[in-house]
N, C-alpha and C positions, 0 to 999 in steps of 0.2 A: 284558680289561684294555686300556685305551687306551694306545697306544705313546707318545703325547705326554706322559703322566704319568711314564713310565719311559724317559728318554733314554739308557739305558746303551750300547747297541750303536752308535748313531750317534756318540755322544761319544767312544767309544774309537777307532772308525775314523777320525774326523776328527782326533783328537789324534795318532794314529800317522802320518797323512798330513802333518800340520804338522811333526812331528819329522823325517820322511823328507825333506821339502823343505829344512829347515834344514841337515840333515847333508849333503844332496846339494849345496847351494850352497857349503858350506864345502869340500867335496871338490873341486868345480870350481875354486874360487878357489885351492886349494893345488896344483892340477894343474900340472906343469912346462910352462912356456911353449913349450919346443921340441917338445912333443908335442901341443900344442893343435890342430894341424892334423889329428891322427888322430881327433879326436872327430867323431862323426857330426853333431852339432848345434853350430853355432858358439857359442863361450863367451858372448858378450854375449846372444845369443838364449836360450841355456839359463839364464843368470842371470835374464833378464827373465821368462821363463815360470815359473821356479822361485819367484821372488818373488811373481808374480801368483797362482799356485796356492796357495802358502803363505798369503798374505793371505786368499784366498777361503775356504780351509779353516778358518783361524783365525776369520774373521768368522762362518762357519757354526757353528763350535763354540761361540762365545759366544752365538749365537742359540739354540742348543739348550740351553745352560746357563740362559738366561733363560726357557726353557720357553714360547717363543712357539708358538702352536697350529700354525702351518704350517712350523715350523723343520725338523721331521723330513722332511717332504716335500721341502723345498728341499735338504736334505742329500742325499737320495736322488738328486735330479736333478743335483746337483753331482757326485756320484760317477759317474753315468752320463756326464756331460760329460767328466770326467777320463779315463775309460776310452776314450771316443770320441776325445779329443785324443791319447791314447797310441797308438791304432791309426793315426790319420792321421799322427802324427809318425813312427811306424815305417815307414809306407808311403812317406813322402817322403824321409826322411833316412837310412834304414838301408842300410848297405853290407855289413855282416858277415853271414855265414851264420847265426851263432848268434842274432842279433837277428831275422832272418827266421823262424827256427824258433819264436820266442816269439809270433809274430803269431796263429796259430790259437788259442792259449790265451787271448790277450787278447780276440779276437773272441768266443770262447765265454763269457768272463766278461761281456762286454757283452750278449750275448744272454740269459744267465741273469738279469742285473740287470733287463733290460727285461721279461722274463717275470714276474719277481717283482713289479715295480712294476705291471704290467698286472693280475696276479691280485689284488693288494691293492686296487687301484682297483675292479675288478669286484666283489669281495666287499663292499666298502663301499657301492657303489651298490645291490647286492641287499639288504643289511641296511637301508639307508635306505628303500628302497621297501617292504620288509616291515614296518618299524616305523612308517612314515608312516600306515599304515592304522589303527594303534592310537593315533595322536596323540602319541607320544613321540619325542623327538629323540635320535638316536644318532650317534656318531662325528661 
């Protein structure tokens, strides 16, 4: 079954990430001003990145809903970029020990995502090569 015909999992993940970024921006805006200096990422930068990621995930979600053929692949790459961004942000702005303890988990998630994307690509290439001999088009 072609995943482009059943956009269930990317749609759910993207919707959850859009909701997460909306809630996070509301939480940052409601954060008391006297404690703003205690945040690891400055408030304007956090709001700017939150809006950017929220819009990117919303755009990708709409793309998946429209069932564009490459939308699921773009959603996968967007997820990998977000995890990579999270790792870099933690490396640069993290001061607390509990944030530093999350870093190995996020790196592991990034590695797993990259392996999954690589395996899917490898399987598709092998299937294409196998079925090109028969003259039929697949994936």
